[in-house]
SEDOPA-281133 format. One record per residue (C-alpha): residue number from 1; x, y, z. Coordinates in pm, whole numbers, plus 50000, padded with zeros to 5 digits. Layout:
# residues N
+-----+-------+-------+-------+
!   i !     u !     v !     w !
+-----+-------+-------+-------+
! NUM !     X !     Y !     Z !
...
+-----+-------+-------+-------+
This chain:
# residues 173
+-----+-------+-------+-------+
!   i !     u !     v !     w !
+-----+-------+-------+-------+
!   1 ! 13329 ! 93829 ! 35763 !
!   2 ! 13296 ! 93713 ! 36129 !
!   3 ! 12929 ! 93618 ! 36075 !
!   4 ! 13006 ! 93430 ! 35758 !
!   5 ! 13289 ! 93233 ! 35919 !
!   6 ! 13051 ! 93135 ! 36201 !
!   7 ! 12789 ! 93038 ! 35944 !
!   8 ! 12550 ! 93303 ! 36077 !
!   9 ! 12359 ! 93583 ! 35908 !
!  10 ! 12553 ! 93919 ! 35931 !
!  11 ! 12263 ! 94093 ! 36103 !
!  12 ! 12283 ! 93858 ! 36389 !
!  13 ! 12615 ! 94017 ! 36508 !
!  14 ! 12435 ! 94351 ! 36518 !
!  15 ! 12122 ! 94194 ! 36690 !
!  16 ! 12320 ! 94017 ! 36966 !
!  17 ! 12615 ! 94241 ! 37008 !
!  18 ! 12545 ! 94576 ! 36853 !
!  19 ! 12857 ! 94601 ! 36655 !
!  20 ! 13202 ! 94456 ! 36610 !
!  21 ! 13324 ! 94625 ! 36923 !
!  22 ! 13041 ! 94464 ! 37110 !
!  23 ! 13133 ! 94131 ! 36974 !
!  24 ! 13495 ! 94176 ! 37074 !
!  25 ! 13385 ! 94275 ! 37426 !
!  26 ! 13173 ! 93963 ! 37444 !
!  27 ! 13486 ! 93749 ! 37338 !
!  28 ! 13684 ! 93915 ! 37614 !
!  29 ! 13409 ! 93835 ! 37861 !
!  30 ! 13389 ! 93470 ! 37741 !
!  31 ! 13766 ! 93441 ! 37774 !
!  32 ! 13752 ! 93579 ! 38130 !
!  33 ! 13502 ! 93299 ! 38208 !
!  34 ! 13734 ! 93035 ! 38070 !
!  35 ! 14020 ! 93182 ! 38273 !
!  36 ! 13812 ! 93173 ! 38597 !
!  37 ! 13864 ! 92799 ! 38678 !
!  38 ! 14236 ! 92829 ! 38619 !
!  39 ! 14258 ! 93132 ! 38852 !
!  40 ! 14068 ! 92936 ! 39111 !
!  41 ! 14301 ! 92640 ! 39069 !
!  42 ! 14605 ! 92859 ! 39102 !
!  43 ! 14475 ! 93009 ! 39417 !
!  44 ! 14395 ! 92662 ! 39561 !
!  45 ! 14747 ! 92536 ! 39460 !
!  46 ! 14901 ! 92839 ! 39648 !
!  47 ! 14695 ! 92751 ! 39959 !
!  48 ! 14776 ! 92376 ! 39939 !
!  49 ! 15023 ! 92297 ! 40219 !
!  50 ! 15002 ! 91928 ! 40172 !
!  51 ! 15149 ! 91903 ! 39822 !
!  52 ! 15520 ! 91985 ! 39786 !
!  53 ! 15579 ! 92331 ! 39644 !
!  54 ! 15783 ! 92219 ! 39352 !
!  55 ! 15508 ! 91977 ! 39255 !
!  56 ! 15250 ! 92255 ! 39273 !
!  57 ! 15466 ! 92475 ! 39051 !
!  58 ! 15502 ! 92196 ! 38787 !
!  59 ! 15121 ! 92140 ! 38806 !
!  60 ! 15071 ! 92510 ! 38743 !
!  61 ! 15301 ! 92507 ! 38438 !
!  62 ! 15130 ! 92200 ! 38311 !
!  63 ! 14793 ! 92353 ! 38364 !
!  64 ! 14894 ! 92653 ! 38163 !
!  65 ! 15023 ! 92445 ! 37884 !
!  66 ! 14698 ! 92243 ! 37894 !
!  67 ! 14483 ! 92551 ! 37877 !
!  68 ! 14663 ! 92683 ! 37568 !
!  69 ! 14649 ! 92341 ! 37417 !
!  70 ! 14271 ! 92303 ! 37472 !
!  71 ! 14195 ! 92657 ! 37357 !
!  72 ! 14388 ! 92693 ! 37026 !
!  73 ! 14175 ! 92971 ! 36900 !
!  74 ! 14261 ! 93179 ! 37203 !
!  75 ! 14650 ! 93140 ! 37171 !
!  76 ! 14817 ! 93470 ! 37166 !
!  77 ! 14491 ! 93667 ! 37203 !
!  78 ! 14601 ! 93839 ! 37529 !
!  79 ! 14954 ! 93914 ! 37402 !
!  80 ! 14819 ! 94050 ! 37068 !
!  81 ! 14537 ! 94251 ! 37233 !
!  82 ! 14749 ! 94393 ! 37517 !
!  83 ! 14949 ! 94583 ! 37272 !
!  84 ! 14667 ! 94742 ! 37080 !
!  85 ! 14585 ! 95101 ! 37150 !
!  86 ! 14354 ! 95200 ! 37431 !
!  87 ! 14078 ! 95127 ! 37525 !
!  88 ! 14126 ! 94763 ! 37407 !
!  89 ! 14471 ! 94716 ! 37574 !
!  90 ! 14331 ! 94859 ! 37898 !
!  91 ! 14024 ! 94632 ! 37884 !
!  92 ! 14243 ! 94319 ! 37811 !
!  93 ! 14476 ! 94417 ! 38102 !
!  94 ! 14202 ! 94476 ! 38352 !
!  95 ! 13966 ! 94184 ! 38264 !
!  96 ! 14216 ! 93916 ! 38163 !
!  97 ! 14584 ! 93974 ! 38228 !
!  98 ! 14579 ! 94124 ! 38579 !
!  99 ! 14324 ! 93872 ! 38722 !
! 100 ! 14528 ! 93576 ! 38584 !
! 101 ! 14854 ! 93719 ! 38715 !
! 102 ! 14707 ! 93787 ! 39050 !
! 103 ! 14589 ! 93427 ! 39064 !
! 104 ! 14937 ! 93300 ! 38977 !
! 105 ! 15145 ! 93559 ! 39171 !
! 106 ! 15120 ! 93401 ! 39524 !
! 107 ! 15234 ! 93052 ! 39391 !
! 108 ! 15509 ! 93200 ! 39195 !
! 109 ! 15614 ! 93408 ! 39497 !
! 110 ! 15626 ! 93099 ! 39706 !
! 111 ! 15856 ! 92937 ! 39462 !
! 112 ! 16094 ! 93244 ! 39464 !
! 113 ! 16093 ! 93261 ! 39852 !
! 114 ! 16173 ! 92892 ! 39869 !
! 115 ! 16458 ! 92928 ! 39619 !
! 116 ! 16297 ! 92699 ! 39372 !
! 117 ! 16223 ! 92966 ! 39118 !
! 118 ! 16563 ! 93146 ! 39035 !
! 119 ! 16406 ! 93454 ! 38875 !
! 120 ! 16337 ! 93707 ! 39152 !
! 121 ! 16043 ! 93886 ! 38985 !
! 122 ! 15704 ! 93699 ! 38966 !
! 123 ! 15591 ! 93930 ! 38690 !
! 124 ! 15874 ! 93813 ! 38462 !
! 125 ! 15819 ! 93451 ! 38548 !
! 126 ! 15442 ! 93486 ! 38460 !
! 127 ! 15523 ! 93670 ! 38132 !
! 128 ! 15777 ! 93413 ! 38027 !
! 129 ! 15551 ! 93126 ! 38099 !
! 130 ! 15240 ! 93275 ! 37930 !
! 131 ! 15414 ! 93420 ! 37624 !
! 132 ! 15611 ! 93092 ! 37564 !
! 133 ! 15309 ! 92858 ! 37606 !
! 134 ! 15043 ! 93100 ! 37467 !
! 135 ! 15202 ! 93133 ! 37125 !
! 136 ! 15302 ! 92780 ! 37018 !
! 137 ! 15266 ! 92875 ! 36660 !
! 138 ! 15551 ! 93134 ! 36691 !
! 139 ! 15758 ! 92888 ! 36899 !
! 140 ! 15698 ! 92612 ! 36642 !
! 141 ! 15806 ! 92839 ! 36368 !
! 142 ! 16121 ! 92944 ! 36541 !
! 143 ! 16210 ! 92586 ! 36625 !
! 144 ! 16140 ! 92467 ! 36273 !
! 145 ! 16361 ! 92736 ! 36133 !
! 146 ! 16647 ! 92632 ! 36356 !
! 147 ! 16601 ! 92249 ! 36363 !
! 148 ! 16394 ! 91960 ! 36222 !
! 149 ! 16419 ! 91781 ! 36545 !
! 150 ! 16088 ! 91912 ! 36697 !
! 151 ! 15770 ! 91747 ! 36578 !
! 152 ! 15490 ! 91987 ! 36585 !
! 153 ! 15250 ! 91787 ! 36787 !
! 154 ! 15513 ! 91764 ! 37078 !
! 155 ! 15602 ! 92130 ! 37100 !
! 156 ! 15364 ! 92225 ! 37381 !
! 157 ! 15470 ! 91926 ! 37595 !
! 158 ! 15847 ! 91986 ! 37519 !
! 159 ! 15813 ! 92366 ! 37590 !
! 160 ! 15630 ! 92288 ! 37915 !
! 161 ! 15899 ! 92050 ! 38030 !
! 162 ! 16175 ! 92292 ! 37937 !
! 163 ! 16002 ! 92588 ! 38112 !
! 164 ! 15963 ! 92372 ! 38424 !
! 165 ! 16329 ! 92303 ! 38428 !
! 166 ! 16420 ! 92667 ! 38356 !
! 167 ! 16179 ! 92820 ! 38593 !
! 168 ! 16205 ! 92567 ! 38873 !
! 169 ! 16582 ! 92613 ! 38922 !
! 170 ! 16682 ! 92303 ! 38712 !
! 171 ! 16441 ! 92077 ! 38885 !
! 172 ! 16302 ! 91774 ! 38698 !
! 173 ! 16039 ! 91881 ! 38458 !
+-----+-------+-------+-------+
């Protein structure tokens, strides 16, 4: 099925990846590669003493929203895969979730220490941000069920702004 959706011969999956598990691992590795620039950017933001902290935090939230917007096929992958039974959940945790969190944690902690981020646990801030922005389809469904006020094409932007206000102690989003 995977090969057919990709427009490839089924035997190519076996030739290139060995089996479906090998293909899944290759997808995790590719996802880790797409996370690498974001992790580097988060590290740079944490070390940037010239830009005001609130602005760096807003940029990090916007960067997270932008990543999920640019990679719609990857939305929710980490959240879904992290609840699968081992070894998949362990692999996703070690290769994707923990490196991304470790890249974001110093900046989040700076925001907490400065009193900008009102939630005292950087792990909870990280999870709220990524689950909210990483699953816009579920957010869109919930919003649509409750109100017709939210155009689908604006959900990511509006969620990013709302999260900035919420996570940055009411600061302008």
